[in-house]
N, C-alpha and C positions, 0 to 999 in steps of 0.2 A: 441647371436652374438652382437657385438658392432655396434652402429649407431651414426653418427654425426648429430646433429641438428644445422643447420646453419641459424641464423635468421638475418634479415636486418630490422633496425628501420626506422620508418617514420622520417622526419625531425623534429627537435626540440622535441624529445621524452622524454627529461629529466624529465619534470614535470609528465608525464604519468608513467614513470618508478618509480619515487619516490613514487607515490600514490599506486602502485600495487606491489612494491618490497617485502613486507612481505609475501604475498601469493605466489609469484613466488619462493622465497627462501624456503618456507615451502615444496613445491613440490620437490625441489632439495634435501632437507634434507631427505625426505622419500626415495629417490633413494639411498642416501648415507647410511642411516641406513640399507637398504636392501643389501648393498654391490654391488650395480649396477652402481654407479656413478664413472666414471674415472676422468673426469674434467669438470668444468663449469666456465664460466665467461663472462663478457661483453667485447666488442671490443671498446676501447677508440677512440674518434674522433680525438684526437691529440696524438703525441708521448709522452705520459706521463701515469704513473700509476694512477694519480689523475687528470683527465681532467677538473675538476671543471665544470663550466657552459658550456664548450664545449660539455660535455655529451658523448654519445656513439653512435656508428653506427650499433650495432647489438650485438649478443651473440653467443657463441659456447658451446654446451653441447655434451659430449661424454659419452654414457651410454649403459648398456646392456639391451636389450629387446628381447622378444620371436621371434619377426618378424619385418619386415619393416612396416607392417600395424600397429602393436602395438606401434612402435616408433612414427609413424605418428599420431595416435590417442592421444598419450601422448602429443606430440608437439602441436596439435590443441587445447588441453584443457589448455594450459598455460595461467595464468592470464594476462600475457602481451598481448596475443592475444585478450582477452576480452576487455582490456583497450585501445586497438588501438596502442600499442607501436610498434608492428611489421608490416612492410609492406609486408614482404615475409619470408617464412620459407621453407627451403629445408631439407629433411631428406635423408641421404645416408648411406649405409652400410660402416663400417669403420674397417680396419684391423690394429690393433696395432702391430708395429714391434719393436720399441724402446721406452723408455728404457725397 
């Protein structure tokens, strides 16, 4: 089943994101290689694809996991969690309808 991992950043998270981004992306690459990643990306703090120093307010990942518990375990192990980037992470079942 698909699950949405909706993460909310702490304020001024950009330096923390930059430091731990390679490890964060490596985990997403693993999901992609396994054919389980539907989409992933950050939520810009301003209305721009390149928010610069404004940074990001969080992230969204939609991926396939065996269960809600497995998705939560995966989310809890994100390097951004260890680095203190995320203030809050919510994992919910997701039903893709379109496209």
